C-alpha positions as CSV (number, residue, x, y, z in Angstrom):
1,M,50.8,9.2,-18.8
2,A,49.1,6.7,-16.5
3,I,47.5,3.7,-18.3
4,E,44.6,2.0,-16.7
5,Q,44.2,-1.8,-16.9
6,R,40.8,-3.3,-16.9
7,S,39.3,-6.8,-17.3
8,G,36.0,-7.7,-19.0
9,L,34.8,-9.3,-22.2
10,L,38.3,-8.4,-23.5
11,P,40.8,-7.1,-21.0
12,Y,42.3,-3.8,-22.1
13,L,44.6,-0.9,-21.5
14,F,43.1,2.6,-21.5
15,S,44.6,6.1,-21.3
16,A,42.5,9.2,-21.0
17,V,43.2,12.4,-22.9
18,S,45.3,15.1,-21.3
19,E,43.6,16.9,-18.5
20,D,43.3,20.2,-20.3
21,A,41.0,18.9,-23.0
22,N,37.6,20.5,-22.6
23,K,35.9,19.2,-25.7
24,P,35.4,15.8,-27.3
25,A,38.8,14.3,-28.3
26,P,39.9,11.7,-30.8
27,L,40.4,8.0,-29.8
28,V,43.1,5.7,-31.1
29,L,42.1,2.0,-31.0
30,F,45.2,-0.3,-31.1
31,L,45.2,-4.0,-31.9
32,H,48.3,-5.9,-30.9
33,G,50.2,-8.7,-32.6
34,A,50.2,-12.4,-32.1
35,R,53.0,-12.7,-29.6
36,D,51.2,-10.3,-27.2
37,R,48.1,-12.5,-26.7
38,G,47.4,-14.0,-23.3
39,N,46.3,-12.7,-19.9
40,D,49.0,-10.3,-19.0
41,L,48.3,-6.8,-20.1
42,N,51.8,-5.7,-19.1
43,V,53.3,-7.4,-22.2
44,L,51.5,-4.8,-24.4
45,L,53.5,-2.0,-22.6
46,K,56.9,-3.3,-23.6
47,W,57.0,-1.7,-27.1
48,G,55.1,0.1,-29.9
49,L,52.2,2.4,-29.4
50,P,51.2,1.2,-25.9
51,R,54.7,2.0,-24.6
52,F,54.8,5.3,-26.4
53,V,51.4,6.3,-24.7
54,N,52.6,5.0,-21.4
55,E,55.8,7.0,-21.5
56,S,54.2,10.2,-22.7
57,S,53.4,12.9,-20.2
58,S,50.2,13.9,-22.0
59,L,48.5,13.2,-25.3
60,P,45.6,14.9,-27.2
61,Y,43.8,11.6,-27.7
62,F,42.2,8.8,-25.8
63,F,43.9,5.4,-26.2
64,L,42.3,1.9,-26.0
65,A,44.2,-1.4,-26.5
66,P,42.3,-4.6,-25.8
67,Q,44.1,-8.0,-25.5
68,L,43.3,-11.3,-27.1
69,P,43.4,-14.6,-25.3
70,E,46.0,-17.1,-26.6
71,G,45.0,-18.7,-29.9
72,Q,42.4,-16.2,-30.9
73,T,42.3,-13.6,-33.7
74,W,40.9,-10.1,-34.0
75,V,38.6,-11.2,-36.8
76,E,37.0,-13.8,-34.5
77,R,36.5,-11.1,-31.8
78,E,35.3,-8.3,-34.2
79,S,31.9,-7.8,-32.5
80,D,33.6,-7.6,-29.0
81,V,36.0,-5.0,-30.2
82,I,33.1,-2.9,-31.6
83,A,31.1,-3.3,-28.4
84,L,34.1,-2.2,-26.4
85,L,34.5,0.8,-28.6
86,D,30.8,1.7,-28.3
87,N,31.0,1.5,-24.5
88,F,33.8,4.0,-24.5
89,I,32.2,6.4,-26.9
90,A,29.1,6.3,-24.7
91,S,30.9,6.9,-21.4
92,R,33.7,9.2,-22.3
93,S,34.1,12.6,-24.0
94,I,35.2,10.9,-27.3
95,D,34.5,12.5,-30.7
96,P,33.0,9.5,-32.7
97,S,34.0,11.2,-35.9
98,R,37.7,11.0,-35.0
99,V,38.3,7.4,-34.1
100,I,41.5,5.9,-35.6
101,I,42.1,2.1,-35.7
102,S,45.6,0.8,-35.9
103,G,47.2,-2.6,-35.7
104,F,50.6,-4.4,-35.7
105,S,51.1,-7.7,-37.5
106,L,48.1,-9.9,-36.5
107,G,46.5,-6.7,-35.3
108,T,46.9,-5.1,-38.7
109,T,44.9,-8.0,-40.3
110,G,42.2,-7.4,-37.7
111,A,42.3,-3.6,-38.2
112,W,41.8,-4.1,-42.0
113,H,38.9,-6.5,-41.4
114,I,37.2,-4.4,-38.8
115,A,37.6,-1.1,-40.7
116,A,36.4,-2.7,-44.0
117,S,33.4,-4.2,-42.1
118,H,32.5,-0.9,-40.3
119,P,33.9,1.8,-42.5
120,G,31.5,4.5,-41.1
121,R,33.1,4.1,-37.7
122,F,36.7,5.2,-38.4
123,A,38.5,8.4,-39.5
124,G,41.7,6.6,-40.4
125,L,43.6,3.3,-40.4
126,V,47.2,2.7,-39.6
127,A,48.6,-0.7,-40.7
128,V,52.0,-1.7,-39.4
129,S,53.8,-4.9,-40.5
130,G,50.6,-6.7,-41.5
131,R,48.8,-8.2,-44.5
132,V,45.3,-7.5,-45.8
133,P,43.1,-10.5,-45.2
134,Q,42.4,-12.4,-48.3
135,T,38.8,-12.9,-47.2
136,L,37.9,-9.2,-47.8
137,E,35.1,-9.0,-50.4
138,S,35.2,-6.4,-53.2
139,K,32.5,-4.3,-51.5
140,Q,34.6,-4.2,-48.3
141,L,37.6,-3.1,-50.3
142,D,35.4,-0.5,-51.9
143,A,34.3,0.7,-48.5
144,L,37.9,1.3,-47.5
145,K,38.3,4.1,-50.1
146,E,36.4,6.3,-47.6
147,I,39.1,5.9,-44.9
148,P,42.5,7.6,-45.1
149,I,45.1,4.8,-44.7
150,Q,48.7,4.8,-43.6
151,I,50.7,1.6,-44.2
152,F,54.2,0.9,-42.8
153,Q,56.4,-2.0,-43.6
154,G,60.1,-2.9,-43.2
155,A,62.0,-3.6,-46.4
156,K,63.7,-6.5,-44.6
157,D,60.5,-8.0,-43.3
158,E,60.8,-11.8,-44.1
159,K,57.1,-12.3,-43.3
160,L,55.7,-9.9,-45.8
161,S,56.4,-8.9,-49.4
162,I,56.6,-5.3,-50.5
163,E,55.0,-6.4,-53.8
164,S,51.8,-7.9,-52.3
165,T,51.4,-4.8,-50.2
166,Q,51.9,-2.5,-53.2
167,Q,49.2,-4.4,-55.0
168,I,46.6,-3.6,-52.4
169,V,47.8,0.0,-52.3
170,D,47.4,0.2,-56.1
171,T,43.9,-1.4,-55.8
172,L,42.7,1.0,-53.2
173,R,44.1,4.0,-55.0
174,G,42.4,2.8,-58.1
175,L,39.1,2.8,-56.2
176,G,39.7,6.4,-55.2
177,G,41.2,5.7,-51.8
178,T,43.8,7.9,-50.0
179,V,46.7,5.6,-49.1
180,D,50.2,6.4,-48.0
181,F,52.7,3.5,-48.1
182,T,55.9,4.0,-46.2
183,V,58.7,1.4,-46.5
184,L,61.5,1.5,-43.9
185,P,64.6,0.5,-45.8
186,E,66.4,-1.0,-42.8
187,G,63.3,-2.2,-41.0
188,D,62.4,-5.9,-40.3
189,H,59.0,-7.1,-39.0
190,F,59.4,-5.3,-35.7
191,I,59.2,-1.7,-36.6
192,A,56.5,-0.6,-34.3
193,D,58.7,1.5,-32.0
194,E,60.1,3.5,-34.9
195,V,56.7,4.0,-36.6
196,Y,54.6,5.1,-33.6
197,T,57.1,7.5,-32.1
198,D,57.3,9.4,-35.4
199,L,55.9,12.9,-34.7
200,K,54.4,13.2,-38.2
201,L,52.3,10.1,-37.6
202,Q,51.3,11.3,-34.1
203,Q,50.0,14.5,-35.7
204,W,48.2,12.6,-38.4
205,L,46.3,10.5,-35.7
206,I,44.6,13.7,-34.4
207,S,44.2,15.5,-37.7
208,Q,41.7,13.0,-39.3
209,S,38.0,13.4,-39.1
210,R,35.0,11.8,-40.7
211,R,31.9,13.7,-41.7
212,A,29.3,13.6,-38.9
213,S,26.7,12.2,-41.2
214,V,28.6,8.9,-41.5
215,A,30.1,8.6,-38.1
216,V,27.4,6.3,-36.7
């Protein structure tokens, strides 16, 4: 699948849905990790979800992956990410009730923050090798109960503890949230290739949908 590269407020990779789609399709918004910041979009294509999309012949969803400049975080660029998403929803045949946000490492922290701040925008959250920002307020955590969440973490990840992630899982479930927590027994921090190529997750990405009344 050919991925387009564009510059703008935030440079980004974009891939259109497979040609045979004749109705609004889902969109997966991907936020990369710290080491992929900079001004070369090709570094995003080396692994994880961008590489999977780039090497797939066709996919049933649109794909959008902006890139941060060196030294910046997704939390700082939250409004720009939402503006980019709005532009795509307005200009492409994207189903606004079927937008999934996903992140790896630094991108996971951003995905948690953006989803918690704009819960009516997303049909699902996929968090890979990343922590929940400590700055989230109780009302933001409460808002996350409306979004189905998939969390993936390596058991041998030296940067994250299983215990702290389990605490947030228990908190969200206690609020009534739908959270799946998958621990890869042999995985370290860099599990993105294994996670995103899993066919079960790929099916999950296109099976989630928010009610139209809150997809605004």
